[in-house]
C-alpha positions in Angstrom: 62.2 29.7 46.3 59.8 30.1 49.2 60.3 26.7 50.2 64.0 27.2 50.1 63.7 30.4 52.3 61.6 28.5 55.1 64.3 25.9 55.2 67.1 28.4 55.3 65.8 31.1 57.5 65.1 30.6 61.7 61.8 30.6 62.8 61.8 30.5 66.7 59.4 28.1 67.9 57.0 29.4 70.7 56.8 27.1 73.7 54.0 25.1 73.5 51.6 25.1 76.4 49.7 22.1 77.3 46.4 22.5 79.6 47.1 20.3 82.7 44.9 19.8 85.6 46.8 22.4 87.5 46.3 25.1 84.9 42.7 23.9 84.4 41.6 24.4 87.8 42.8 28.3 87.4 41.6 28.7 84.2 37.9 27.5 84.7 37.5 29.6 87.8 38.8 32.7 85.9 36.5 32.1 83.0 33.4 31.4 85.5 34.2 34.8 87.1 34.5 36.8 83.7 31.5 35.4 82.4 29.5 36.2 85.3 30.7 39.7 85.0 29.4 39.9 81.3 32.7 40.1 79.6 32.7 39.3 75.7 33.9 35.8 74.8 36.6 37.3 72.5 38.1 39.3 75.1 38.2 36.4 77.7 39.7 33.9 74.9 42.5 36.8 74.3 43.1 37.0 78.3 43.2 33.2 78.6 46.1 32.9 76.0 48.3 35.3 78.0 47.1 33.7 81.4 48.0 30.2 80.2 51.8 31.7 79.4 52.0 33.0 83.0 50.7 30.0 84.6 52.8 27.6 82.8 55.8 29.8 83.5 54.9 29.3 87.4 54.5 25.7 87.2 57.4 24.7 84.8 60.1 27.3 85.7 59.5 28.2 89.3 57.4 25.1 90.3 55.2 27.5 92.3 51.5 28.0 92.3 50.0 31.4 91.5 49.2 32.0 95.3 52.9 31.4 95.9 54.6 33.4 93.6 56.7 36.4 95.2 57.8 39.9 93.5 60.9 38.6 92.5 59.0 35.6 90.3 56.9 38.4 88.7 59.9 40.1 87.7 61.5 36.8 86.2 58.1 36.2 84.4 58.2 39.7 82.7 62.0 39.1 82.0 61.1 35.9 80.2 58.6 37.9 78.1 61.1 40.4 77.1 64.1 38.1 76.5 62.9 34.8 75.7 59.2 35.5 73.9 60.6 38.7 72.5 57.6 40.5 73.2 57.2 44.4 72.9 56.3 46.7 76.0 52.8 47.1 74.7 52.3 43.5 74.6 53.9 43.0 78.0 51.4 45.7 79.3 48.3 43.5 78.3 50.0 40.4 80.4 50.1 43.0 83.3 46.7 44.1 82.7 45.4 40.5 82.6 47.4 39.5 85.9 46.0 42.4 87.6 42.2 41.0 86.9 43.4 37.5 87.5 45.0 38.1 91.2 41.8 40.4 92.0 39.2 37.8 91.0 41.1 35.0 92.5 41.2 37.1 95.6 45.2 36.7 96.2 47.2 39.7 97.3 50.6 38.3 96.4 50.6 40.5 93.3 50.5 43.7 95.3 54.1 44.2 95.7 54.8 44.1 92.3 51.7 46.1 91.6 52.8 48.9 93.6 56.6 48.7 92.6 55.8 48.9 89.0 53.4 52.0 89.6 56.0 53.5 91.2 58.4 53.0 88.6 56.2 53.6 85.6 57.2 50.1 84.4 54.2 49.6 82.1 53.4 53.6 81.4 56.8 55.1 80.1 56.7 53.8 76.5 55.2 55.6 73.6 51.5 54.8 72.8 51.1 54.8 69.1 47.7 56.2 67.5 46.5 55.6 64.1 45.9 58.1 61.5 42.1 59.2 60.6 41.2 59.6 57.0 39.1 61.7 55.1 36.5 61.2 52.1 39.8 61.6 49.8 41.5 58.7 51.1 38.1 56.7 51.8 37.6 57.0 48.0 41.1 55.7 47.0 40.7 52.7 49.3 37.1 51.8 48.0 38.2 52.2 44.5 41.3 49.7 45.0 38.5 47.4 46.7 36.3 47.6 43.7 39.0 47.2 40.9 40.3 44.1 42.7 39.5 40.6 41.5 37.9 39.5 44.6 34.5 37.9 44.1 33.1 39.6 47.0 34.4 43.1 46.0 31.0 44.7 46.2 30.3 43.4 49.3 33.3 44.3 50.8 33.4 48.0 49.6 29.8 48.3 51.0 30.7 47.3 54.2 33.9 49.7 54.5 31.2 52.4 53.4 28.8 51.5 56.1 31.7 51.6 58.9 32.4 55.1 57.4 29.1 56.1 57.8 27.8 54.6 61.3 31.4 54.8 63.2 30.5 51.4 64.1 33.4 49.2 65.3 34.0 46.1 63.1 32.8 43.7 65.5 29.5 45.6 66.3 28.6 45.9 62.4 29.2 42.3 61.9 26.7 41.5 64.8 24.0 43.3 63.5 20.8 41.4 62.7 18.1 41.8 60.3 15.9 42.4 63.3 17.9 45.3 64.4 18.0 47.0 60.9 15.5 49.3 59.6 16.5 49.1 55.8 13.8 52.0 54.9 15.0 54.6 57.3 18.8 53.6 57.6 18.8 53.1 61.1 20.5 50.3 63.1 20.3 49.1 66.6 24.1 47.7 67.5 23.7 45.4 70.4 26.6 43.7 72.3 28.8 46.7 72.3 32.1 47.2 74.3 30.5 49.8 76.4 27.8 47.2 77.0 25.1 49.8 76.1 22.6 49.3 72.9 22.9 52.5 70.8 21.6 53.3 67.4 23.5 54.7 64.5 22.5 55.8 60.9 23.8 56.1 57.3 23.5 58.4 54.3 21.0 57.9 51.4 23.4 56.8 49.2 25.1 54.1 51.6 21.7 52.9 52.5 20.9 52.4 48.5 24.3 50.6 48.4 23.7 48.4 51.5 20.2 47.2 50.2 21.7 46.7 46.7 24.1 44.3 47.8 21.9 42.7 50.3 19.6 41.2 47.7 22.4 38.4 47.4 21.8 37.3 51.0 19.9 33.9 51.0 19.2 34.1 54.8 16.9 37.2 55.7 15.0 36.3 58.9 15.2 38.6 61.8 17.8 36.7 63.8 20.2 36.3 60.9 23.1 38.3 60.1 22.8 41.4 58.1 26.4 40.8 56.5 26.9 37.3 55.6 28.9 35.2 53.0 27.3 33.9 49.9 26.3 30.6 52.1 24.5 32.9 54.5 26.9 32.4 57.3 28.1 35.1 59.4 31.3 37.1 58.2 34.6 36.5 59.9 35.8 39.4 62.0 39.0 39.6 60.2 37.5 39.6 56.6 36.9 43.6 56.5 40.1 44.2 58.3 42.0 41.9 55.9 40.5 43.8 52.6 41.1 47.1 54.0 44.7 46.4 54.8 45.2 44.8 51.5 43.9 47.7 49.9 46.0 50.1 51.7 49.1 48.3 51.0 48.6 48.4 47.2 47.7 51.9 47.4 51.1 52.7 49.2 52.9 50.1 46.5 51.4 52.7 43.7 52.4 55.8 45.2 48.9 57.0 45.7 49.2 56.7 49.4 52.0 58.1 51.6 54.4 55.4 53.4 54.1 57.1 56.6 50.5 56.9 57.0 49.3 54.9 59.8 45.8 54.0 58.1 43.9 50.9 59.5 40.2 50.0 59.5 39.7 51.5 62.8 40.7 55.0 60.9 37.5 54.9 59.7 35.7 55.4 63.3 38.7 57.7 63.7 37.6 59.9 60.7 33.8 59.8 61.6 34.5 61.4 64.8 37.0 64.1 63.2 34.3 64.9 60.7 31.3 65.3 63.1 33.4 67.4 65.3 34.7 69.5 62.1 30.9 69.9 61.1 30.0 71.5 64.4 28.4 68.4 66.1 28.8 68.7 69.9 31.1 66.8 71.7 28.5 65.1 73.9 26.5 63.7 71.1 29.6 62.6 69.2 30.5 60.7 72.6 27.0 58.9 72.1 26.8 58.3 68.6 30.4 56.4 68.9 29.5 54.7 72.2 32.7 56.1 74.1 32.1 55.4 77.7 34.2 58.2 78.7 34.2 62.0 77.3 38.0 61.9 77.5 38.0 59.4 74.7 36.0 61.7 72.6 38.3 64.5 73.9 41.2 63.0 72.1 39.7 63.2 68.7 38.8 66.9 69.4 42.5 67.6 69.9 43.7 65.2 66.8 46.4 66.1 64.7 44.3 66.4 61.6 42.0 69.0 63.5 45.1 70.8 64.8 46.6 71.0 61.2 43.1 72.2 59.9 43.4 74.9 62.5 47.1 76.1 61.7 45.7 76.2 58.0 43.0 78.7 58.8 45.4 80.7 61.2 47.7 81.1 58.1 45.3 82.6 56.1 44.5 85.2 58.2 48.1 86.3 59.4 
């Protein structure tokens, strides 16, 4: 049946982009500048995919170099993203952000008119920004049980990583980059490196979580200081999408069983969101929460302090004394 569906349903093909010498000239220069700025490889890779689309559009559709493009050409490019590639406004903004960086690094000024006009007309700021829900211990336990009751051969390890992310508030990439040499498995303290904020920080976990972590790590075959703490049964570093896939599948099953509301927007980043809200609820000063989570700006932490979960708790408390 699936093969029949694949034959019948229309599958729009994305325009294939070949890395020509013209493209490569700009790409190589862009990568060199970004690497010199200390930007993470994964971030550069994501930017390059969008930059290639833009450069290819310029050469193939407009027959122009990036430094020859005018305001009307940029308008045509974003109309192309909207009408032909069917990209959301959120995704279009990512292209816009990449172009601003690209033209700045290339010391080109011909994006300025389009940038000024876009800011005046609020082209990339007038759409709704969607936020994910945080989660508490009740939902976390449902997810952990769903993972542990699955048929996966790595379910115990996967549940352990989810519990670790909840305690530490670490980003998935930060946790998966952890090495034995940065982990105190007696005290339960972990030094996170290569962070989004470019600053190392130390996180901790509860005794229960630490016991769980140590139990699971017994299965690791590589345990030298430079080896990854979380690894496959072959000793290879875990891929970043593994915890996210496990978490997403568990949430999907819980919604299917009616144990989790369909309107709950819960993703693996909700663990970090939940940790922030939980620490603030327990009276932890906002500046300490900021440092623990590795936020660059206090405004980011303030978002959690005014989250709808905390607002609802405040409303419930007010109702009791009315």
